[in-house]
C-alpha positions as CSV (number, residue, x, y, z in Angstrom):
1,X,-0.1,-0.1,-0.4
2,X,2.8,1.9,0.6
3,X,2.8,5.4,2.3
4,X,-0.8,6.7,0.8
5,X,-3.0,4.3,2.6
6,X,-5.0,6.6,4.3
7,X,-5.9,7.8,0.9
8,X,-8.2,5.2,0.8
9,X,-8.9,4.4,4.4
10,X,-9.5,7.6,5.6
11,X,-12.7,7.8,3.1
12,X,-14.3,4.8,3.8
13,X,-14.1,4.8,7.7
14,X,-15.3,8.9,7.2
15,X,-18.5,7.4,5.3
16,X,-18.9,4.6,7.8
17,X,-19.1,7.1,10.7
18,X,-21.1,9.7,8.8
19,X,-23.8,6.7,7.6
20,X,-23.7,5.6,11.4
21,X,-24.8,9.4,12.4
22,X,-27.3,10.3,9.6
23,X,-29.0,7.0,10.1
24,X,-29.3,7.3,14.0
25,X,-30.5,11.3,13.3
26,X,-33.1,10.1,10.7
27,X,-34.6,7.2,13.3
28,X,-34.5,9.5,16.1
29,X,-38.0,10.6,16.4
30,X,-39.3,7.1,15.9
31,X,-37.0,5.8,18.8
32,X,-38.3,8.7,21.0
33,X,-41.7,7.9,20.4
34,X,-41.3,4.4,21.6
35,X,-39.6,5.1,24.3
36,X,-43.0,7.4,25.1
37,X,-45.2,3.9,24.8
38,X,-42.6,1.9,26.5
39,X,-42.7,4.3,29.4
40,X,-46.4,4.1,29.6
41,X,-46.1,0.3,30.3
42,X,-49.4,-1.8,29.6
43,X,-51.4,0.2,27.0
44,X,-54.3,-2.3,27.3
45,X,-56.8,-0.4,30.0
46,X,-55.1,2.8,29.4
47,X,-57.9,6.0,28.0
48,X,-57.1,7.7,25.2
49,X,-56.5,10.8,27.3
50,X,-53.6,9.3,29.0
51,X,-52.1,7.6,25.8
52,X,-52.2,11.5,23.8
53,X,-50.8,13.1,27.4
54,X,-47.4,10.9,27.4
55,X,-47.1,10.3,23.4
56,X,-49.0,13.1,21.5
57,X,-52.0,13.5,19.4
58,X,-52.0,10.3,17.0
59,X,-51.2,10.6,13.1
60,X,-54.2,8.6,11.9
61,X,-57.6,7.9,13.6
62,X,-60.0,5.6,11.9
63,X,-63.3,3.2,12.1
64,X,-63.2,-0.2,12.5
65,X,-65.9,-3.1,13.0
66,X,-68.0,-3.2,16.1
67,X,-67.4,0.5,17.0
68,X,-63.9,0.1,17.6
69,X,-61.8,3.0,16.9
70,X,-57.8,2.4,15.4
71,X,-55.1,5.1,16.4
72,X,-51.8,5.2,14.5
73,X,-48.8,6.9,15.5
74,X,-46.3,7.3,13.2
75,X,-42.6,8.7,13.5
76,X,-39.6,8.1,11.3
77,X,-38.7,4.2,12.0
78,X,-41.3,3.7,14.2
79,X,-45.1,2.8,13.8
80,X,-47.8,1.7,16.6
81,X,-51.5,1.0,15.8
82,X,-53.9,1.0,18.9
83,X,-57.4,-0.6,19.3
84,X,-60.0,1.5,21.3
85,X,-63.4,1.0,22.6
86,X,-66.2,2.9,22.3
87,X,-65.4,5.0,26.2
88,X,-61.8,5.3,24.5
89,X,-60.1,2.7,26.2
90,X,-57.3,0.8,25.1
91,X,-58.2,-2.7,23.8
92,X,-54.4,-3.2,23.0
93,X,-51.9,-2.9,20.6
94,X,-52.6,-3.9,16.9
95,X,-49.5,-3.6,15.6
96,X,-46.0,-2.5,16.2
97,X,-43.1,-1.8,13.7
98,X,-39.6,-0.8,14.4
99,X,-37.2,-0.2,11.8
């Protein structure tokens, strides 16, 4: 390799460091949102108000069968779907994705 090895090694190392930093920065909002849900503990039985107080407003709201309401919270790298009854009591997690 000779005396100029650093011409090849430094850009590769720098690129890997840059990739790691940007990946972490892009996924940070999702990581923060997930931590808020984890901090709440068991979601089943909690009210919509309790969950919104800790995690913010949902990104999406829709209706399901039998009066079930579907609330979704999304941030880059994280997505959670919660089901609620007619009294806004959480029935549980329908799906959760972390990338």
